[in-house]
C-alpha positions as CSV (number, residue, x, y, z in Angstrom):
1,M,-41.6,-61.0,-15.1
2,S,-39.7,-62.6,-18.0
3,T,-36.0,-62.1,-18.6
4,T,-36.8,-60.3,-21.9
5,Q,-39.2,-57.9,-20.2
6,S,-36.7,-57.2,-17.4
7,E,-34.0,-56.4,-20.0
8,T,-36.4,-54.1,-21.9
9,I,-37.2,-52.2,-18.7
10,Q,-33.5,-51.8,-17.9
11,K,-32.8,-50.6,-21.4
12,F,-35.7,-48.2,-21.2
13,R,-34.6,-46.9,-17.8
14,D,-31.0,-46.4,-19.2
15,I,-32.4,-44.2,-22.0
16,V,-34.6,-42.3,-19.5
17,T,-31.6,-41.7,-17.2
18,K,-29.5,-40.4,-20.0
19,L,-32.2,-38.1,-21.1
20,K,-32.5,-36.7,-17.6
21,S,-28.7,-36.2,-17.5
22,Y,-28.8,-34.2,-20.7
23,E,-31.6,-32.1,-19.2
24,E,-29.6,-31.4,-16.0
25,A,-26.5,-30.3,-18.0
26,I,-28.6,-28.1,-20.2
27,G,-30.4,-26.7,-17.2
28,L,-27.1,-25.8,-15.6
29,M,-25.9,-24.0,-18.7
30,Y,-29.2,-22.1,-18.9
31,W,-29.0,-21.0,-15.3
32,D,-25.4,-19.8,-15.9
33,L,-26.6,-17.9,-19.0
34,R,-29.2,-16.1,-17.0
35,T,-27.2,-15.3,-13.8
36,G,-24.0,-13.6,-15.0
37,A,-22.4,-15.5,-17.9
38,P,-20.3,-13.1,-20.0
39,R,-22.4,-11.3,-22.6
40,K,-20.0,-12.0,-25.4
41,G,-20.3,-15.7,-24.9
42,A,-24.0,-15.8,-25.1
43,Q,-24.2,-16.7,-28.8
44,M,-21.8,-19.7,-28.5
45,R,-23.5,-20.8,-25.3
46,S,-26.9,-20.7,-27.0
47,E,-25.5,-22.8,-29.9
48,T,-24.1,-25.3,-27.4
49,I,-27.4,-25.5,-25.6
50,G,-29.0,-26.0,-29.0
51,M,-26.7,-28.9,-30.0
52,L,-27.1,-30.7,-26.7
53,S,-30.8,-30.2,-26.7
54,T,-31.0,-31.7,-30.2
55,D,-29.0,-34.7,-29.1
56,M,-31.4,-35.2,-26.2
57,F,-34.3,-34.7,-28.6
58,K,-33.0,-37.3,-31.0
59,L,-32.4,-39.8,-28.2
60,G,-36.0,-39.3,-27.1
61,I,-37.4,-40.2,-30.5
62,S,-34.7,-42.9,-31.4
63,E,-35.6,-46.3,-32.8
64,E,-34.3,-47.8,-29.6
65,M,-36.8,-45.8,-27.5
66,G,-39.6,-46.6,-29.9
67,L,-38.9,-50.4,-29.7
68,C,-38.8,-50.2,-25.9
69,L,-42.1,-48.4,-25.7
70,D,-43.7,-50.8,-28.1
71,A,-42.6,-53.8,-26.1
72,L,-43.5,-52.3,-22.7
73,E,-46.9,-51.1,-23.8
74,A,-47.8,-54.7,-24.8
75,D,-47.8,-55.6,-21.1
76,L,-48.5,-52.1,-19.6
77,E,-50.7,-53.3,-16.8
78,Q,-48.1,-55.8,-15.7
79,L,-45.6,-53.0,-14.9
80,D,-45.2,-51.4,-11.5
81,A,-47.0,-48.0,-11.1
82,T,-43.8,-45.9,-11.6
83,T,-42.6,-47.7,-14.7
84,R,-46.1,-47.6,-16.2
85,K,-46.3,-43.9,-15.7
86,L,-42.8,-43.4,-17.1
87,V,-43.9,-45.3,-20.3
88,I,-47.1,-43.3,-20.6
89,E,-45.2,-40.0,-20.3
90,A,-42.4,-41.1,-22.6
91,R,-44.9,-42.2,-25.2
92,K,-46.6,-38.8,-25.1
93,E,-43.3,-37.0,-25.6
94,Y,-42.2,-39.5,-28.3
95,N,-45.3,-39.1,-30.3
96,R,-45.3,-35.4,-30.1
97,N,-41.5,-34.9,-30.8
98,K,-41.4,-37.6,-33.6
99,L,-43.4,-35.2,-35.7
100,I,-40.8,-32.4,-35.4
101,P,-37.7,-32.4,-37.7
102,P,-34.6,-32.4,-35.4
103,Q,-33.0,-29.6,-37.4
104,L,-36.0,-27.4,-36.8
105,Y,-36.0,-28.2,-33.1
106,Q,-32.3,-27.2,-32.9
107,E,-33.0,-23.9,-34.7
108,Y,-35.7,-23.2,-32.2
109,I,-33.6,-23.9,-29.1
110,V,-30.8,-21.6,-30.4
111,L,-33.4,-19.0,-31.3
112,T,-35.0,-18.9,-27.9
113,S,-31.7,-19.1,-26.0
114,N,-30.5,-16.0,-28.0
115,A,-33.9,-14.3,-27.6
116,E,-33.7,-14.4,-23.9
117,T,-30.4,-12.6,-23.9
118,V,-31.7,-10.0,-26.4
119,W,-34.9,-9.6,-24.4
120,E,-32.8,-8.6,-21.3
121,E,-31.1,-5.8,-23.3
122,A,-34.3,-4.8,-25.0
123,K,-36.2,-4.5,-21.8
124,A,-33.5,-2.4,-20.2
125,N,-33.5,-0.1,-23.2
126,Q,-37.3,-0.1,-23.6
127,D,-36.7,-1.1,-27.2
128,F,-39.3,-3.4,-28.7
129,E,-37.9,-3.1,-32.2
130,M,-34.7,-4.8,-31.0
131,F,-36.7,-7.8,-29.7
132,K,-39.4,-7.9,-32.5
133,P,-37.5,-10.1,-35.0
134,Y,-37.0,-12.7,-32.3
135,I,-40.5,-12.8,-31.1
136,R,-41.8,-12.9,-34.7
137,D,-39.7,-15.9,-35.4
138,I,-40.6,-17.6,-32.2
139,V,-44.3,-17.2,-32.9
140,K,-43.8,-18.5,-36.5
141,M,-42.0,-21.6,-35.3
142,N,-44.6,-22.3,-32.7
143,Q,-47.2,-22.1,-35.5
144,K,-45.1,-24.6,-37.5
145,F,-45.0,-26.9,-34.5
146,I,-48.8,-26.8,-34.2
147,D,-49.1,-27.6,-37.9
148,Y,-46.9,-30.7,-37.3
149,W,-48.8,-31.8,-34.1
150,G,-52.2,-31.0,-35.5
151,A,-54.4,-28.3,-33.9
152,K,-56.8,-29.3,-31.2
153,E,-60.2,-27.6,-30.9
154,T,-58.3,-24.3,-31.4
155,R,-54.6,-23.8,-32.3
156,Y,-54.0,-22.2,-28.9
157,D,-55.4,-25.3,-27.1
158,T,-52.4,-27.2,-28.4
159,L,-50.1,-25.0,-26.5
160,L,-52.2,-24.8,-23.3
161,D,-52.2,-28.6,-23.1
162,M,-48.4,-28.6,-22.8
163,Y,-48.5,-26.7,-19.5
164,E,-51.8,-27.9,-18.1
165,P,-52.9,-31.2,-19.6
166,G,-56.5,-31.2,-20.7
167,M,-56.9,-27.4,-20.4
168,T,-58.7,-25.7,-23.3
169,V,-59.8,-22.2,-24.4
170,A,-63.4,-23.2,-23.7
171,K,-62.6,-24.1,-20.1
172,L,-60.5,-21.1,-19.5
173,D,-62.9,-18.7,-21.0
174,A,-65.6,-19.9,-18.6
175,I,-63.2,-19.9,-15.6
176,F,-61.8,-16.4,-16.4
177,S,-65.3,-15.0,-17.1
178,K,-66.5,-16.1,-13.7
179,L,-63.4,-14.9,-12.0
180,R,-63.6,-11.5,-13.7
181,D,-67.3,-11.0,-12.9
182,Q,-66.7,-11.7,-9.2
183,L,-63.4,-9.8,-8.8
184,V,-64.3,-6.5,-10.6
185,P,-66.8,-5.5,-8.0
186,L,-64.1,-6.0,-5.3
187,V,-61.8,-3.6,-7.2
188,Q,-64.6,-1.1,-7.6
189,A,-65.5,-1.3,-3.9
190,V,-61.8,-0.6,-3.0
191,Q,-61.6,2.3,-5.3
192,H,-64.5,4.0,-3.5
193,S,-63.2,3.2,-0.1
194,D,-62.1,5.9,2.3
195,N,-60.0,3.5,4.3
196,K,-57.0,3.0,1.9
197,P,-53.7,1.7,3.4
198,E,-50.9,4.2,3.8
199,H,-47.8,2.9,2.1
200,G,-45.4,5.8,1.8
201,F,-42.9,4.1,4.1
202,L,-42.3,1.5,1.4
203,D,-41.1,4.2,-1.0
204,Q,-37.6,4.4,0.5
205,S,-34.1,3.2,-0.2
206,F,-33.5,-0.4,1.0
207,D,-29.9,-1.6,1.0
208,I,-29.5,-4.5,-1.4
209,E,-27.3,-6.5,1.0
210,G,-30.0,-6.2,3.7
211,Q,-32.6,-7.5,1.2
212,K,-30.3,-10.5,0.4
213,Q,-29.9,-11.2,4.1
214,F,-33.6,-11.2,4.7
215,S,-34.4,-13.3,1.6
216,N,-32.0,-16.0,2.7
217,F,-33.5,-15.9,6.2
218,I,-37.1,-16.2,5.1
219,L,-36.3,-19.0,2.7
220,K,-34.8,-21.0,5.6
221,Q,-38.0,-20.4,7.6
222,I,-40.3,-22.0,5.0
223,G,-38.0,-25.0,4.7
224,F,-35.8,-24.3,1.7
225,N,-32.7,-26.5,2.0
226,F,-29.6,-24.5,1.2
227,D,-27.6,-27.8,1.2
228,A,-29.8,-28.7,-1.8
229,G,-30.1,-25.3,-3.5
230,R,-29.0,-21.8,-3.8
231,L,-30.4,-18.2,-4.2
232,D,-28.9,-16.0,-7.0
233,E,-29.9,-12.8,-8.8
234,S,-31.4,-12.4,-12.3
235,V,-33.4,-9.8,-14.3
236,H,-36.5,-12.0,-14.0
237,P,-36.8,-14.3,-11.0
238,F,-37.0,-18.1,-11.9
239,A,-36.4,-21.5,-10.4
240,T,-34.4,-24.4,-12.0
241,G,-34.7,-27.9,-10.5
242,L,-31.6,-29.7,-11.8
243,N,-32.3,-32.6,-9.4
244,P,-33.8,-32.8,-5.9
245,G,-30.4,-32.2,-4.4
246,D,-29.7,-29.1,-6.6
247,V,-32.6,-26.7,-7.0
248,R,-31.6,-23.1,-7.9
249,I,-33.7,-20.0,-7.6
250,T,-33.2,-16.4,-8.4
251,T,-34.7,-13.1,-7.3
252,N,-34.4,-9.5,-8.4
253,Y,-33.4,-6.8,-5.8
254,L,-34.8,-3.3,-6.3
255,P,-33.2,-0.6,-4.2
256,N,-36.5,1.3,-3.8
257,D,-38.8,-1.7,-3.2
258,V,-38.1,-4.2,-0.4
259,A,-41.4,-6.0,-1.0
260,S,-40.4,-7.1,-4.5
261,A,-37.5,-9.3,-3.5
262,V,-39.2,-10.7,-0.4
263,F,-42.2,-11.9,-2.3
264,S,-40.2,-13.0,-5.4
265,S,-38.0,-15.1,-3.1
266,L,-41.0,-16.6,-1.4
267,H,-42.6,-17.3,-4.8
268,E,-39.5,-19.0,-6.3
269,G,-39.0,-20.7,-2.9
270,G,-42.4,-22.3,-3.3
271,H,-41.3,-23.8,-6.6
272,A,-38.1,-25.0,-5.0
273,L,-39.8,-26.7,-2.1
274,Y,-41.8,-28.8,-4.7
275,E,-38.6,-29.8,-6.5
276,Q,-36.5,-30.5,-3.4
277,N,-39.1,-32.8,-1.9
278,I,-39.9,-35.2,-4.8
279,R,-39.4,-38.7,-3.6
280,E,-36.0,-40.3,-4.2
281,D,-37.2,-43.2,-6.5
282,L,-38.3,-40.7,-9.1
283,A,-34.9,-39.0,-9.3
284,R,-33.2,-39.1,-12.7
285,T,-36.6,-39.7,-14.5
286,P,-39.0,-37.4,-16.3
287,L,-41.3,-37.9,-13.3
288,C,-39.0,-35.9,-11.1
289,T,-40.7,-32.6,-11.7
290,G,-44.1,-30.9,-11.1
291,T,-47.1,-32.6,-12.6
292,S,-48.2,-29.4,-14.3
293,M,-47.4,-25.7,-14.3
294,G,-50.8,-25.0,-12.7
295,I,-49.9,-27.2,-9.7
296,H,-46.3,-25.9,-9.7
297,E,-47.6,-22.3,-9.6
298,S,-50.1,-23.3,-6.8
299,Q,-47.0,-23.8,-4.6
300,S,-45.2,-20.6,-5.5
301,R,-48.4,-18.6,-5.0
302,F,-49.3,-20.6,-1.8
303,W,-46.1,-19.5,-0.1
304,E,-45.9,-16.1,-1.6
305,N,-49.5,-15.0,-0.9
306,L,-51.6,-17.4,1.2
307,I,-48.8,-17.7,3.7
308,G,-46.4,-14.8,2.9
309,R,-48.9,-11.9,2.6
310,S,-51.0,-13.0,5.6
311,S,-51.2,-10.9,8.8
312,L,-50.3,-14.0,10.8
313,F,-47.0,-14.4,8.9
314,W,-46.0,-10.8,9.5
315,S,-47.0,-10.9,13.2
316,R,-44.1,-13.2,13.5
317,Y,-41.6,-11.9,10.9
318,F,-42.0,-8.2,10.7
319,A,-39.7,-7.6,13.7
320,D,-37.0,-9.5,11.8
321,L,-37.5,-7.2,8.8
322,Q,-37.4,-4.2,11.1
323,K,-34.0,-5.3,12.5
324,V,-32.6,-5.4,9.0
325,F,-34.1,-1.9,8.1
326,P,-34.6,-0.1,11.4
327,E,-34.4,3.4,9.9
328,Q,-37.0,2.7,7.2
329,L,-39.4,0.5,9.2
330,G,-38.6,1.0,12.9
331,A,-41.5,3.3,13.5
332,V,-44.0,1.3,11.4
333,E,-46.6,-0.9,13.0
334,V,-47.1,-4.5,11.8
335,E,-50.7,-3.8,10.9
336,Q,-49.6,-0.8,8.7
337,F,-47.1,-3.0,6.9
338,Y,-49.7,-5.8,6.4
339,R,-52.2,-3.4,4.9
340,A,-49.6,-1.7,2.7
341,I,-48.3,-5.0,1.1
342,N,-52.0,-6.0,0.5
343,R,-53.3,-2.8,-1.0
344,I,-55.3,-3.2,-4.1
345,E,-54.6,-0.8,-6.9
346,P,-54.3,-1.1,-10.7
347,S,-50.6,-1.4,-11.7
348,L,-48.5,-2.0,-14.7
349,I,-46.1,-4.8,-13.6
350,R,-47.6,-8.3,-13.2
351,I,-45.1,-9.7,-10.6
352,E,-45.7,-6.6,-8.4
353,A,-49.5,-6.7,-8.7
354,D,-51.8,-7.3,-5.7
355,E,-53.6,-10.6,-5.4
356,V,-57.0,-9.3,-6.8
357,T,-55.8,-7.4,-9.9
358,Y,-53.1,-10.0,-10.6
359,N,-55.6,-12.2,-12.3
360,L,-56.5,-9.4,-14.7
361,H,-52.8,-9.2,-15.7
362,I,-53.0,-12.9,-16.6
363,I,-56.3,-12.5,-18.5
364,I,-54.7,-9.8,-20.6
365,R,-51.8,-12.1,-21.6
366,Y,-54.1,-15.0,-22.2
367,E,-56.3,-13.0,-24.5
368,I,-53.2,-11.7,-26.5
369,E,-51.8,-15.2,-26.8
370,K,-55.2,-16.4,-28.1
371,M,-55.1,-13.5,-30.7
372,L,-51.6,-14.5,-31.8
373,F,-52.4,-18.1,-32.4
374,N,-56.1,-18.2,-33.2
375,D,-56.6,-14.9,-34.9
376,N,-53.2,-14.2,-36.5
377,L,-52.5,-11.0,-34.6
378,S,-49.4,-9.4,-36.1
379,V,-46.3,-9.2,-33.8
380,D,-46.0,-5.6,-35.0
381,D,-49.2,-4.8,-33.2
382,L,-48.3,-6.4,-29.8
383,P,-47.3,-3.1,-28.0
384,D,-50.4,-1.3,-29.1
385,V,-52.8,-4.2,-28.2
386,W,-51.0,-4.6,-24.9
387,N,-51.3,-1.0,-24.0
388,E,-55.0,-0.9,-25.1
389,K,-55.9,-3.9,-22.9
390,Y,-54.1,-2.4,-19.9
391,E,-56.0,0.8,-20.3
392,S,-59.3,-1.1,-20.7
393,Y,-58.9,-3.7,-18.0
394,L,-56.8,-1.8,-15.4
395,G,-57.2,1.9,-16.3
396,V,-53.4,2.3,-16.6
397,K,-51.2,2.7,-19.6
398,P,-47.5,1.9,-19.9
399,S,-45.2,4.9,-20.6
400,H,-42.7,2.7,-22.4
401,N,-42.4,-0.9,-23.6
402,G,-40.1,-1.9,-20.8
403,E,-43.0,-1.7,-18.3
404,G,-45.4,-2.9,-21.0
405,V,-45.0,-5.7,-23.5
406,L,-41.4,-6.4,-22.7
407,Q,-41.8,-6.9,-19.0
408,D,-42.0,-10.7,-18.9
409,V,-39.4,-13.3,-20.0
410,H,-41.9,-16.0,-21.0
411,W,-42.4,-15.2,-24.7
412,S,-38.7,-15.0,-25.3
413,S,-38.4,-18.6,-24.3
414,G,-41.4,-19.6,-26.3
415,G,-43.6,-20.0,-23.2
416,F,-46.9,-19.4,-25.0
417,G,-49.7,-21.1,-23.0
418,Y,-47.9,-20.7,-19.7
419,F,-49.5,-17.6,-18.2
420,P,-52.9,-19.1,-17.4
421,S,-51.0,-21.4,-15.0
422,Y,-50.5,-18.6,-12.6
423,S,-54.3,-18.0,-12.1
424,L,-54.9,-21.7,-12.1
425,G,-52.2,-21.9,-9.4
426,N,-54.0,-19.3,-7.4
427,M,-57.2,-21.4,-7.6
428,Y,-55.5,-24.7,-6.7
429,G,-53.6,-23.0,-3.8
430,A,-56.8,-21.4,-2.3
431,Q,-58.5,-24.8,-2.4
432,M,-55.5,-26.5,-0.8
433,M,-55.5,-23.9,2.0
434,N,-59.1,-24.4,2.7
435,K,-58.4,-28.1,3.1
436,L,-55.4,-27.4,5.3
437,R,-57.5,-25.5,7.7
438,Q,-59.8,-28.5,8.1
439,V,-57.0,-31.0,8.7
440,M,-54.8,-28.7,10.7
441,P,-57.1,-26.7,12.9
442,D,-54.2,-24.9,14.7
443,V,-52.6,-23.8,11.4
444,D,-53.2,-20.1,12.2
445,E,-51.4,-20.4,15.5
446,R,-48.5,-22.3,13.8
447,I,-48.1,-19.5,11.2
448,A,-48.2,-16.8,13.9
449,R,-45.3,-18.5,15.8
450,G,-43.3,-19.3,12.6
451,D,-43.9,-23.1,12.9
452,L,-44.1,-23.5,9.1
453,L,-42.4,-26.8,8.6
454,P,-45.5,-28.9,9.4
455,I,-47.2,-27.0,6.5
456,K,-44.3,-27.9,4.2
457,E,-44.5,-31.5,5.3
458,W,-48.3,-31.7,4.7
459,L,-47.7,-30.3,1.2
460,S,-44.9,-32.8,0.7
461,E,-47.2,-35.7,1.7
462,H,-50.0,-34.7,-0.7
463,V,-48.2,-32.8,-3.5
464,Y,-44.4,-32.7,-3.6
465,Q,-43.4,-36.3,-3.2
466,Y,-45.4,-37.5,-6.2
467,G,-43.6,-35.3,-8.8
468,K,-45.3,-36.1,-12.1
469,L,-46.6,-39.6,-10.9
470,L,-50.1,-38.2,-10.4
471,T,-52.1,-35.9,-12.8
472,P,-53.2,-32.4,-11.7
473,S,-56.8,-33.7,-11.2
474,E,-55.6,-36.7,-9.2
475,I,-53.6,-34.4,-6.9
476,I,-56.3,-31.9,-6.2
477,E,-59.1,-34.5,-5.9
478,R,-57.1,-36.8,-3.6
479,M,-56.0,-33.9,-1.5
480,T,-59.3,-31.9,-1.2
481,G,-62.0,-34.4,-2.2
482,E,-63.2,-32.4,-5.2
483,A,-62.2,-31.1,-8.6
484,L,-60.7,-27.7,-9.1
485,N,-63.2,-25.1,-7.8
486,P,-62.4,-21.4,-8.5
487,Q,-64.9,-20.3,-5.8
488,Y,-62.3,-20.9,-3.0
489,L,-60.1,-18.2,-4.6
490,V,-63.0,-15.8,-4.8
491,D,-64.0,-16.4,-1.2
492,Y,-60.4,-16.0,0.0
493,L,-59.8,-12.7,-1.9
494,T,-63.2,-11.3,-0.8
495,A,-62.5,-12.0,2.9
496,K,-59.0,-10.7,2.7
497,T,-60.1,-7.5,0.9
498,K,-62.7,-6.8,3.5
499,D,-60.1,-7.3,6.2
500,V,-57.6,-5.0,4.7
501,Y,-60.1,-2.3,3.7
502,G,-62.6,-2.7,6.6
503,F,-65.8,-3.1,4.7
């Protein structure tokens, strides 16, 4: 390696490190904004986030960055694998962001930061009119971004690709069609079953402090490192990976629903395990994060559902939950609890949906987002379209917008194209579990005795450590020997439904 190339690599690395430092500082301010920052300070905090985000944005498209990329790309194959991947990812961001005027980007960051604060109030007050001006502007600005970037096969494809590289409407339409066709008969069979789980014992008051105690306990069991993270509370649960040594997650405690916090904690804990176990040499680089939102969601859904909703898991941990809530659960059998938390019934709230109908919640959001960006659906019509689709797909209709179109935080942050990642995550996760059973034949026994760390270590070896060094397809193909295959999810859900409902 020549002295000139070595100096260029160092200069490039210095820029990358500074960008990551900006990202960490902004992430910390965002976390504070969502977990209890004074309401009156929200506007100024949003403006501060906007200014720092714009400085980061400008650095990423600076002349210095462009010159470094040009020089390093001239000898790309001579670079080590990590530097080469860093250059490829930085070029992708550079080319995309170079097309966006910095002032427009700053306006967008301030808009979305404010929008999330307004969304919290609008959701609490069931008031879509309060939120409508923000969501309208967010959609308009995303449409502008697509104009600058240039639409792919469809305008919505441009947004999908940002969360799951290479994903398109054509691919998702085919995947979701197959998934819907195979899952709907399961839901119909359940509706006609005479063996429905009894779940009245869950409709009681569960002390918030007790829920916090159990959430902390169960996170430790799956390997969440509290020396490298923390658990807090927010309106909508989320995870923020500042760096592998500081990964923060939140959950939401409902006094009349103990299951909500338990599974939200496991879900966000799955995200956190990913971020905490990325290998050290990727720290302070853009590669120190999940390779795609689909793979990231595979880990949250893996721990929440494939492990956390299994009968084996609760054969070990139900006694611990009973100790925290002896009056509510002391007389309940573990089999009753297992069946109750896995009952299948159409519902209004995505994050509380069962594993089978959950994918219908995602398909509804996917179809609405397609309508917004490909068919110019008016924001004014969002509540009505949302309600119509819920009635059509799930047979339920929101009684107010708080449990309808306002229930998710994603659109307030501009996360259009994100929702399909959840179903893709379900598919990736089921395929990974199928492989785990092959390579770890005693995995059921391990789960039943609470020996979960070997599972975490296996996932660290094949997924977590690589961060963004490998693509989603490289991860799943190296790990399982084949490309993403939705059939594993269908087979898993079919077997589990038959187990819970006895048919």
